[in-house]
N, CA, C and O atoms as a MOPAC input file, in Angstrom:
PM7 MOZYME 1SCF
protein

 N     58.90000 1   -24.83200 1    -8.55500 1
 C     57.57000 1   -24.29800 1    -8.33200 1
 C     57.68600 1   -22.79800 1    -8.05300 1
 O     58.48600 1   -22.38600 1    -7.21300 1
 N     56.90500 1   -21.99500 1    -8.74100 1
 C     56.92800 1   -20.55000 1    -8.53400 1
 C     55.66800 1   -20.11000 1    -7.81700 1
 O     54.58800 1   -20.67300 1    -7.99800 1
 N     55.84000 1   -19.09500 1    -7.00500 1
 C     54.68500 1   -18.54000 1    -6.30200 1
 C     54.00600 1   -17.51300 1    -7.19100 1
 O     54.66400 1   -16.71400 1    -7.85600 1
 N     52.70400 1   -17.54600 1    -7.19300 1
 C     51.94500 1   -16.58700 1    -7.97000 1
 C     51.64900 1   -15.37600 1    -7.09700 1
 O     51.21300 1   -15.52700 1    -5.95600 1
 N     51.87700 1   -14.19700 1    -7.61100 1
 C     51.66700 1   -12.96000 1    -6.87600 1
 C     50.27000 1   -12.42500 1    -7.15400 1
 O     49.87200 1   -12.28200 1    -8.31000 1
 N     49.52900 1   -12.13000 1    -6.09600 1
 C     48.18800 1   -11.58600 1    -6.22100 1
 C     48.16300 1   -10.15800 1    -5.71100 1
 O     48.86200 1    -9.83000 1    -4.75200 1
 N     47.37400 1    -9.31300 1    -6.33300 1
 C     47.15400 1    -7.94200 1    -5.88700 1
 C     45.69100 1    -7.82100 1    -5.49600 1
 O     44.80900 1    -8.33400 1    -6.18600 1
 N     45.44000 1    -7.14200 1    -4.38800 1
 C     44.07400 1    -6.93900 1    -3.91200 1
 C     43.75900 1    -5.44700 1    -3.99100 1
 O     44.49600 1    -4.61700 1    -3.46000 1
 N     42.67000 1    -5.12500 1    -4.65200 1
 C     42.22700 1    -3.73800 1    -4.77400 1
 C     40.95400 1    -3.55200 1    -3.96800 1
 O     40.06500 1    -4.40400 1    -3.98900 1
 N     40.86900 1    -2.44600 1    -3.26400 1
 C     39.62300 1    -2.08200 1    -2.60300 1
 C     39.02300 1    -0.92900 1    -3.38300 1
 O     39.60800 1     0.15100 1    -3.46600 1
 N     37.84600 1    -1.16600 1    -3.95700 1
 C     37.18600 1    -0.17600 1    -4.80200 1
 C     35.82100 1     0.15800 1    -4.22700 1
 O     35.12300 1    -0.71600 1    -3.71200 1
 N     35.44200 1     1.43600 1    -4.31900 1
 C     34.07800 1     1.78000 1    -3.94300 1
 C     33.17900 1     1.52200 1    -5.15200 1
 O     33.65800 1     1.11200 1    -6.20900 1
 N     31.87400 1     1.76200 1    -4.99300 1
 C     30.93200 1     1.46300 1    -6.07800 1
 C     31.25900 1     2.22800 1    -7.35900 1
 O     31.16200 1     1.67000 1    -8.45200 1
 N     31.63900 1     3.47900 1    -7.23900 1
 C     31.95600 1     4.28900 1    -8.41000 1
 C     33.17800 1     3.73900 1    -9.14100 1
 O     33.15400 1     3.57900 1   -10.36200 1
 N     34.24000 1     3.45300 1    -8.40200 1
 C     35.46200 1     2.91900 1    -9.01200 1
 C     35.20400 1     1.55700 1    -9.65000 1
 O     35.72100 1     1.26600 1   -10.72800 1
 N     34.40000 1     0.71900 1    -8.98200 1
 C     34.04900 1    -0.59000 1    -9.52400 1
 C     33.31100 1    -0.43500 1   -10.85200 1
 O     33.58600 1    -1.15400 1   -11.81200 1
 N     32.37600 1     0.50500 1   -10.89500 1
 C     31.63300 1     0.75200 1   -12.12700 1
 C     32.51700 1     1.27400 1   -13.24700 1
 O     32.35800 1     0.88000 1   -14.40300 1
 N     33.44800 1     2.15900 1   -12.90800 1
 C     34.37900 1     2.69300 1   -13.91400 1
 C     35.23700 1     1.57800 1   -14.49100 1
 O     35.45700 1     1.51900 1   -15.70100 1
 N     35.72100 1     0.69300 1   -13.62200 1
 C     36.55600 1    -0.41200 1   -14.07900 1
 C     35.78300 1    -1.34800 1   -15.00700 1
 O     36.30700 1    -1.76600 1   -16.03900 1
 N     34.56300 1    -1.67300 1   -14.65300 1
 C     33.73500 1    -2.53100 1   -15.49500 1
 C     33.46200 1    -1.86200 1   -16.84200 1
 O     33.54600 1    -2.50700 1   -17.88700 1
 N     33.13700 1    -0.57800 1   -16.81500 1
 C     32.86800 1     0.14800 1   -18.05600 1
 C     34.11500 1     0.19500 1   -18.94700 1
 O     34.01900 1    -0.00400 1   -20.15800 1
 N     35.27400 1     0.45800 1   -18.35400 1
 C     36.51300 1     0.54100 1   -19.13600 1
 C     36.85500 1    -0.81100 1   -19.76400 1
 O     37.24100 1    -0.87200 1   -20.93200 1
 N     36.71600 1    -1.88600 1   -19.00200 1
 C     36.99300 1    -3.21100 1   -19.55300 1
 C     36.01600 1    -3.57000 1   -20.66400 1
 O     36.40600 1    -4.16300 1   -21.67000 1
 N     34.75100 1    -3.21500 1   -20.48600 1
 C     33.75200 1    -3.50200 1   -21.51700 1
 C     34.02100 1    -2.69600 1   -22.78800 1
 O     33.88200 1    -3.22100 1   -23.89300 1
 N     34.40300 1    -1.42900 1   -22.64000 1
 C     34.74600 1    -0.61300 1   -23.81600 1
 C     35.96000 1    -1.18900 1   -24.54400 1
 O     35.98900 1    -1.23000 1   -25.77400 1
 N     36.96600 1    -1.63600 1   -23.77900 1
 C     38.15200 1    -2.23700 1   -24.38800 1
 C     37.78300 1    -3.53200 1   -25.11500 1
 O     38.28300 1    -3.80400 1   -26.20700 1
 N     36.90800 1    -4.32200 1   -24.50300 1
 C     36.44600 1    -5.56000 1   -25.13000 1
 C     35.71800 1    -5.25900 1   -26.44400 1
 O     35.94100 1    -5.93400 1   -27.44900 1
 N     34.85100 1    -4.24600 1   -26.43200 1
 C     34.13100 1    -3.86400 1   -27.64800 1
 C     35.08800 1    -3.40300 1   -28.73900 1
 O     34.88300 1    -3.70300 1   -29.91500 1
 N     36.13000 1    -2.67700 1   -28.35200 1
 C     37.12700 1    -2.21300 1   -29.32300 1
 C     37.83500 1    -3.40900 1   -29.95700 1
 O     38.03500 1    -3.44700 1   -31.17100 1
 N     38.21100 1    -4.38000 1   -29.13400 1
 C     38.87400 1    -5.57100 1   -29.67200 1
 C     37.94900 1    -6.33400 1   -30.61100 1
 O     38.39100 1    -6.83800 1   -31.64300 1
 N     36.66800 1    -6.42400 1   -30.26000 1
 C     35.70900 1    -7.10400 1   -31.12600 1
 C     35.57200 1    -6.39000 1   -32.47400 1
 O     35.51700 1    -7.03800 1   -33.51900 1
 N     35.51600 1    -5.05500 1   -32.44500 1
 C     35.42400 1    -4.28600 1   -33.70600 1
 C     36.64100 1    -4.52600 1   -34.58500 1
 O     36.53600 1    -4.55600 1   -35.81100 1
 N     37.81500 1    -4.70100 1   -33.93900 1
 C     39.05200 1    -4.91600 1   -34.69300 1
 C     39.26900 1    -6.37900 1   -35.04900 1
 O     40.24800 1    -6.71800 1   -35.71400 1
 N     38.35900 1    -7.25200 1   -34.61000 1
 C     38.46800 1    -8.66800 1   -34.92900 1
 C     39.53500 1    -9.39400 1   -34.13300 1
 O     40.02000 1   -10.43900 1   -34.56500 1
 N     39.90900 1    -8.86200 1   -32.98100 1
 C     40.94500 1    -9.48600 1   -32.15200 1
 C     40.32000 1   -10.35700 1   -31.07300 1
 O     39.12800 1   -10.25700 1   -30.78300 1
 N     41.15200 1   -11.21500 1   -30.48400 1
 C     40.70800 1   -12.13300 1   -29.43700 1
 C     40.42800 1   -11.36000 1   -28.14800 1
 O     41.19500 1   -10.47300 1   -27.77400 1
 N     39.33000 1   -11.69800 1   -27.47000 1
 C     38.94600 1   -11.00600 1   -26.23600 1
 C     38.99600 1   -11.92300 1   -25.01300 1
 O     38.47600 1   -11.56900 1   -23.95500 1
 N     39.61200 1   -13.08800 1   -25.14900 1
 C     39.58100 1   -14.08600 1   -24.08100 1
 C     40.10200 1   -13.54700 1   -22.74100 1
 O     39.46500 1   -13.74700 1   -21.70700 1
 N     41.24300 1   -12.87100 1   -22.75400 1
 C     41.82700 1   -12.39200 1   -21.50000 1
 C     41.00700 1   -11.26400 1   -20.88900 1
 O     40.87100 1   -11.18500 1   -19.66800 1
 N     40.46300 1   -10.39700 1   -21.72300 1
 C     39.61800 1    -9.31100 1   -21.21800 1
 C     38.31500 1    -9.88200 1   -20.66300 1
 O     37.81500 1    -9.41200 1   -19.64100 1
 N     37.76800 1   -10.89100 1   -21.33100 1
 C     36.55000 1   -11.54700 1   -20.84000 1
 C     36.76400 1   -12.14500 1   -19.45400 1
 O     35.92700 1   -11.98100 1   -18.56700 1
 N     37.89400 1   -12.84400 1   -19.26800 1
 C     38.19600 1   -13.45200 1   -17.97500 1
 C     38.34000 1   -12.39900 1   -16.88200 1
 O     37.83000 1   -12.57400 1   -15.77500 1
 N     39.03400 1   -11.31000 1   -17.19100 1
 C     39.22100 1   -10.25400 1   -16.20300 1
 C     37.90000 1    -9.56400 1   -15.88100 1
 O     37.63000 1    -9.24900 1   -14.72200 1
 N     37.09000 1    -9.33200 1   -16.88700 1
 C     35.78600 1    -8.70900 1   -16.67200 1
 C     34.90800 1    -9.58000 1   -15.76700 1
 O     34.22000 1    -9.06100 1   -14.88700 1
 N     34.92800 1   -10.88100 1   -15.97700 1
 C     34.16200 1   -11.78600 1   -15.11300 1
 C     34.69500 1   -11.78500 1   -13.68400 1
 O     33.91500 1   -11.85100 1   -12.73400 1
 N     36.01700 1   -11.71200 1   -13.52400 1
 C     36.60000 1   -11.64700 1   -12.17900 1
 C     36.14000 1   -10.39800 1   -11.44500 1
 O     35.79400 1   -10.45600 1   -10.26500 1
 N     36.13600 1    -9.27500 1   -12.14100 1
 C     35.71700 1    -8.01400 1   -11.52400 1
 C     34.23400 1    -8.06100 1   -11.17900 1
 O     33.83400 1    -7.61300 1   -10.10500 1
 N     33.42400 1    -8.59400 1   -12.07500 1
 C     31.98200 1    -8.68800 1   -11.82400 1
 C     31.65600 1    -9.62200 1   -10.65800 1
 O     30.71900 1    -9.36700 1    -9.90200 1
 N     32.42700 1   -10.70100 1   -10.51100 1
 C     32.14900 1   -11.70800 1    -9.48500 1
 C     32.94500 1   -11.49900 1    -8.20200 1
 O     32.89100 1   -12.34100 1    -7.30500 1
 N     33.68000 1   -10.40100 1    -8.09500 1
 C     34.50700 1   -10.16500 1    -6.90800 1
 C     33.62200 1   -10.04400 1    -5.66400 1
 O     32.57100 1    -9.40400 1    -5.70600 1
 N     34.04900 1   -10.65700 1    -4.56700 1
 C     33.24100 1   -10.58100 1    -3.33900 1
 C     33.25300 1    -9.17100 1    -2.75300 1
 O     34.20900 1    -8.41500 1    -2.93000 1
 N     32.18600 1    -8.84000 1    -2.06100 1
 C     32.10000 1    -7.53300 1    -1.41300 1
 C     32.53600 1    -7.65200 1     0.03400 1
 O     32.35600 1    -8.69300 1     0.66500 1
 N     33.10500 1    -6.59000 1     0.54600 1
 C     33.51800 1    -6.54300 1     1.93600 1
 C     32.94300 1    -5.27000 1     2.53000 1
 O     33.22300 1    -4.16700 1     2.06200 1
 N     32.13800 1    -5.43900 1     3.56400 1
 C     31.54300 1    -4.27100 1     4.19400 1
 C     32.52300 1    -3.68800 1     5.19200 1
 O     33.23400 1    -4.41500 1     5.88500 1
 N     32.54900 1    -2.38900 1     5.25500 1
 C     33.40100 1    -1.70100 1     6.20700 1
 C     32.49500 1    -0.91400 1     7.14700 1
 O     31.65500 1    -0.13200 1     6.70300 1
 N     32.67000 1    -1.12400 1     8.42400 1
 C     31.83700 1    -0.48000 1     9.42400 1
 C     32.56700 1     0.70100 1    10.04100 1
 O     33.77900 1     0.65200 1    10.25300 1
 N     31.82400 1     1.76200 1    10.32600 1
 C     32.38500 1     2.97100 1    10.91200 1
 C     31.66000 1     3.28900 1    12.21600 1
 O     30.47100 1     3.01300 1    12.37100 1
 N     32.40000 1     3.87100 1    13.14000 1
 C     31.78900 1     4.31100 1    14.38800 1
 C     31.00300 1     5.58900 1    14.12300 1
 O     31.14800 1     6.20800 1    13.06800 1
 N     30.18400 1     5.97400 1    15.06800 1
 C     29.33500 1     7.15400 1    14.88900 1
 C     30.13100 1     8.44200 1    14.70300 1
 O     29.66400 1     9.35600 1    14.02300 1
 N     31.33000 1     8.53500 1    15.29600 1
 C     32.11500 1     9.76300 1    15.17200 1
 C     32.82700 1     9.88400 1    13.82200 1
 O     33.54800 1    10.85300 1    13.58500 1
 N     32.62500 1     8.90400 1    12.94100 1
 C     33.14800 1     8.99900 1    11.58300 1
 C     34.49700 1     8.32200 1    11.36800 1
 O     34.96700 1     8.25100 1    10.23300 1
 N     35.12300 1     7.83100 1    12.41200 1
 C     36.41200 1     7.17200 1    12.25300 1
 C     36.21000 1     5.67100 1    12.19700 1
 O     35.31200 1     5.13100 1    12.84100 1
 N     37.05000 1     4.99900 1    11.42300 1
 C     36.92200 1     3.54600 1    11.36000 1
 C     37.53900 1     2.90200 1    12.59300 1
 O     38.22700 1     3.56700 1    13.36800 1
 N     37.29700 1     1.62700 1    12.77300 1
 C     37.73400 1     0.91600 1    13.98000 1
 C     39.22300 1     0.64000 1    14.01000 1
 O     39.73000 1     0.15500 1    15.02200 1
 N     39.94500 1     0.93300 1    12.93300 1
 C     41.37300 1     0.64300 1    12.88600 1
 C     42.18600 1     1.59200 1    13.76400 1
 O     43.35000 1     1.30800 1    14.04800 1
 N     41.61800 1     2.69000 1    14.19200 1
 C     42.37800 1     3.66600 1    14.98100 1
 C     42.53000 1     3.24600 1    16.39100 1
 O     43.14400 1     3.95800 1    17.18500 1

């Protein structure tokens, strides 16, 4: 039995939008070339359905981790 390695990315709204746009453009390119888009479709859905995590900050601008 092998362990599957997961990577977690924290993206702001702009980065999330860039990633979605880039994956969609790549998917469109594959469609124009007549290639399979199954893996890109799955990844695009994962990015679109990723849960959000709110981060709270104190009034002085520093996060609570300090």
